[in-house]
N, C-alpha and C positions, 0 to 999 in steps of 0.2 A: 799256737806258735806263730801263725801268720799275723795275728793281731799284735803280738809283742814286737815282731819285726817292723811292722808299720809304725808302731808307737816310737820305737827307737829311731827310725828314720825321720819321723816328724820332729822329735826332740832335737836331733842332730842339726836339722836345718832351721827350726823355729827358734832355738836358743843356742846359737853357735858359741857364745862366750863361755859356756860351762865346760870345764874339762871333765872327762869321764874317768872313772876308776873301776877296776874289777875287784870287788870284795869277795873274799873266800871265807865262808863260814866253816871253820875248822874245829874238829874235835881231836884233841891230842891222843886219845885212845883209839881212834879210827884208823885201821890199817890202810884203807883206801885213801884217806887224807894224807897219810905218810907217803904212800906211793906217789901221789901228785907232787908233794913237796920234793921228793927225791928226783922225779923225772922231769918236772916242768918248772917248779917255783925257783929252783936254784939258778936258772938262767932265763927266766921268763922275759920275753921281749915281744911286744905286739904294738903295731901302729894301726890307726884307723883314719879315715878321711873325715875332715870337718870343714865347715864353711865359715869364713870370717864374716864380720858385719858388712864388709864391702863385697861379699859374694865370691871371694877367692877361695878355692879349695886348697886345703893344706893337710899335711899329715901330722897327727898328734900321737904321742906315746900313751899307751894305756897302762898305768901303774897297777901292780897287784898288791892289794892290802889284805893280809891274812888276819882274820879275827877269830880268836878262840871263843867257842860257844860258852865256855866255862868262865871267861873273864872278858866280857864285852866292854868296850869303851862307852862312856856316858852318851856321846853323840849317837852311837848305834842304838842304845837302849831307848833313847828319846825318839829317834826315827821310827823304831819299831812300835813304840807306844802310840805314836801319832799316825800309825798305819802308812808310813812312807816306805816301809819295808814290809813285805808280806811274811807270813809265818814260815819259819825254817823247819821243815819236817824231817830232814836228814842231812848228813854230811858226806862228802863235801857239797856245798851249794855255792855257786858263783853268781854274784849279783852285779849287773851293770848299774853303776851309781853315778848320778850327775852332781852330787853334792847336796841335793835337795830331796831326791826320791829315787826309788828303784825303777829302772827302765826295762829291765828284762833279766832273765836268769837261766842258768844251766844247772841241772841237778845231776850229781854223780860224776864219776871219772872212770874211764876205761883204759885209755892209752893216750900218750902224748899226741900222736897223729890225729886221733878222733877228737880230742879236746880242741885242737886248733881248727879242725874242720868245722866243728860246731860253733866255735867263736866266729869264724869267717862267715858262716851262714847267718849268724845274728847280725853281723855288720854288712852283709850282702856284698862281699868283695869278690 
């Protein structure tokens, strides 16, 4: 966990021009995935701090992209094939994605409050 946090922080400051996304690997038959969609996804809002190329700290919005494990887009399949996304062993899995590779992940969902706490921990806010 500590290694992934350090990696995320390094990427945030080393490559500030990449916008991050939160990818959710979703299984339509998974009741935990459905619980997340009902409790969080319907009004998901999250911002994180980023640094511009001039060293200025700004807030950026983290969009949520829900991807069905049964109907993955081609770019996702390609990223997985080239090992830019690690194996998804269960759903829901949340991946911090910079448009090129996976930077970190959260696996599972328990409650809205715990989800945001875990996300905050990943971004060290």
